[in-house]
N, C-alpha and C positions, 0 to 999 in steps of 0.2 A: 096346343096344349097338350102334353103327355098325360096319360090315366094309369101310370104304371103302378102308383100306390092305390088307386081306385077307392077313395072316400076312407081308406084306413086313418085311424087316429094314431099319432106319433108324438109321444113325449118328449119334449125338449127341455132339458135340465140345465142348458148353459145359464150363467148369471143373467140377470134381466138385461141388462144394457147391452148383452153379446148375442141375444137370441134372435133378433129380426132376420138376419140374412139366412139363417137355417130355416126359420120359420117359412119365408119367401120360397126358398127352394123346394120344401115340402109341398106347398101349395102348387107350384108349378107341376109338380108331378101329380097332382089331384089328391094328395094328402090333407089331412086334417090336424094341424100342429096343436099341440096342447101344451102350454108353458107352464113350467113348474120348477123354478130355479132351486137348484139345491146347494149353491154357493152363493155368498155375498163377497163383493170384494171391497175392501175398507182401506182407509189411509193408515199408514203405519202409525202404531201407538206414539213413536217419538221419531220425528223427521229430522233432529238434529243432526245426527250422524250422517244421514243421507245428504244434507244441505252441505256438510263439511268434506265430504267426498267429491260433490258436485264442484265446489270451489277448488279442488286439487285436482280436476281432471286433466291438466296439462301435463301432469307428472305420469300419466298413465300411457300405455301402448295399445291397449285394447280394451273395448267395452264390449260385454256379451249382454245381450237381453234374452231372458228365459222365456218371456210370455208375451202376448199382445198387451195384457194389464201391466207387466213392468215397462214396457215401452211407453205407454199411455201415461202412467202415473210419472216415471222417470222423466220423460221427454218434456212434459209440460212444466215439471220443476226446473229442469235444466234452462228451458228457453226462458223462463221468468228470471234467470240470475245471469246468464251468460250464453255465449256461442258455444257450440262443439268444436273442440281444438282441431284444427286442420290435420294435425297429424295423428289423430286418434284414429284407429282403425275400429271398425263396428261388425259384430257379428250377431247372429240370431238363430235360434234353433229351428224355427218353423217358417211356414209360409205367411201365417196370420202375423207374426211378430215382424216379418219382413214388409209385409204391406202396410202395417201400422208405421213402422219406420219412414217409409217412403212418405207418409201423410206429412210427415216433419221435415221433409226434404232431404232425408238421407237416402241416397241412390247406390252407393257402393257397399254391399254388405256381404258378409261371408256367411253362407248357409248352405245345409245340405240340399242336394238335388233329389234324394229318394226319400228313405226313412227320416222323420224330422224329429230327432230326440238326442239327447247329449251324447251318445256313443257315436252317432253319424257325424255329429259336429265335429267331435274328438278326431275324426278320421280325416278332416280336411287338411290339405297341404299347409295352410298357413297357421295351423295349431300344432305343428310338429316340433319346430325349432323355437321354443319359447323360453329357453333358459334365460334369466335375468330379466325377462319381461314382466313388467307391472300390469296386471289385468283385474279390471273391476267387473263383477258379476251382478247385474240388476235382476232382482227376482223378490218374491214374496216372502213372507216369514216361514223359516224353515225350509223343507224341499230337499230333493234329492243331493248328495254332495259327490257324485261321480265326477261331474264336470271340474269342479274346483279341486279334488282330491288328485285326479289325474293330471292335470295342468301343474299342480304343486309337484307332483312326483318327477314332472318333465323340467322341473327348475324354475317354474314361474313363481311370482309374487302375488298372491290372490287376495283381493279384498271384496267382501260382500256387501252389496249396497241393498238393503231390505226396503222397498218403497211401497208395499201394499200388504195386508193381510187377509188372509180368507177366514169366513165364517160361515156357519151353518145357519140358514135363515129361520126366524121364529115365525114359522107359517103352519098353518093347519092343513093337512092332506085329505080333509073330509070331502071336498068338490072332487077331488082327483078320485078316491075311492069310489064316489058314486058313478063317476064316468067308467071307471074300470068295471064296475058291477053290472053296467049296460053294455059292456063288450065294446067299450068306446075308445080303449087304448089297445092298440094292436102291434105296437114297436114302441121300443125306448131306446133313446140316444143317450150316451154318456160320455164325456170327453175328458175325464180326469178319474183316477183311482179314489181320491178323496171325496169327489162328486158322488161316485158310485156308493160309498159307505154312507155318506150322509142321505142319500136317497133311500137306502136299506132301512136305515134309523127312522127316517121320517114317515115311513108307510106304516109302522105298526106290524103287528101279528098277521092281520088279515090281509094288508096290502102286500106283505112279503108273500103269501102265497100266490096272489096273482103275479107279482113280478118273477117269481120263479119259474112259470111257465110261459112267459112273453119273451119274445126274442130281443135280446138287449145288443146294439149295434154301437161298437167302440172302435176308435181309430189306432189303437196300439195294442200290442200284444201284451203289455204289462197290465193294462186296465182287464183284459181278459182273464188273467191270473186271478184277479178279485172277484170277476164274475163266477170262476170255478170255486174260489175259496169260500164265499156265501152260498153255495150250493144251487145257483142259478143254472136251469137246464139248458137254455139256449143262448150262446154268447157267440156274436159275428165279428170277426176283425174286418174292418173296411179301409180303403186307402184313406189318406189323411185329408184335413180339412172338412169344412162343410159340405163342399160338392162330393168329396170321397164318401162321407156319411151317407148322403142321399143316393150315390150311385150304388152303393153296398146294400142299402135296403131295396132299391129297386130290382137289383138283380137277385136278390134273396127271394123277393115276393113273385117274380116271375117263375122261381122254381119251386116255390111253394104256394100255388094259388088257393 
């Protein structure tokens, strides 16, 4: 076992059902994961539009899955009603979404090989000549519009399939603040801009002072912009995925023992 994290406490803010793998990787580096979910993933308030789209999947050329949550929620509903059309191409933004799709038996997936975001998916050759194509985008409620707007500008006909909604947990940060006061929180991991804003709100005035001086590890430049916006002093961009987050922490703490 590596001892790179050397007993340091690492705050894991992923939704509760998605935190286990990251926690295991932290333990493997001799760190101490502290689980504090800052997002809850709930079913869409009204599933009828999603059911209607699923029933019309044969009319689409491409389905894009924005996140692992989108895959999990949508594919379970799809499998309960029908099989995926054989002619439907499948795309996903990141490794996590691709991995989740493979759990449902999807093996041919259009996905970036480097940075995992909408912009890099849009650079894929398969998404260039889409004029007249019908594309379904499975996602949570709201979210960035760059993917749909760009594909629309390229001539595609876009429909959004909102299959879950995000909520801020109604949880007390009292226990977490006590750990922080004992210097038991030495790093923070955050995987979405919305999650970082939720954490900031949930910590209150005292907790924000500790957050301000604790290194915050994020997998994307866009989240780093929120780190700076909130006035946090130490933001570190890591490679993508749970493995990337942990590698980024290991590298940083080796340089800042």
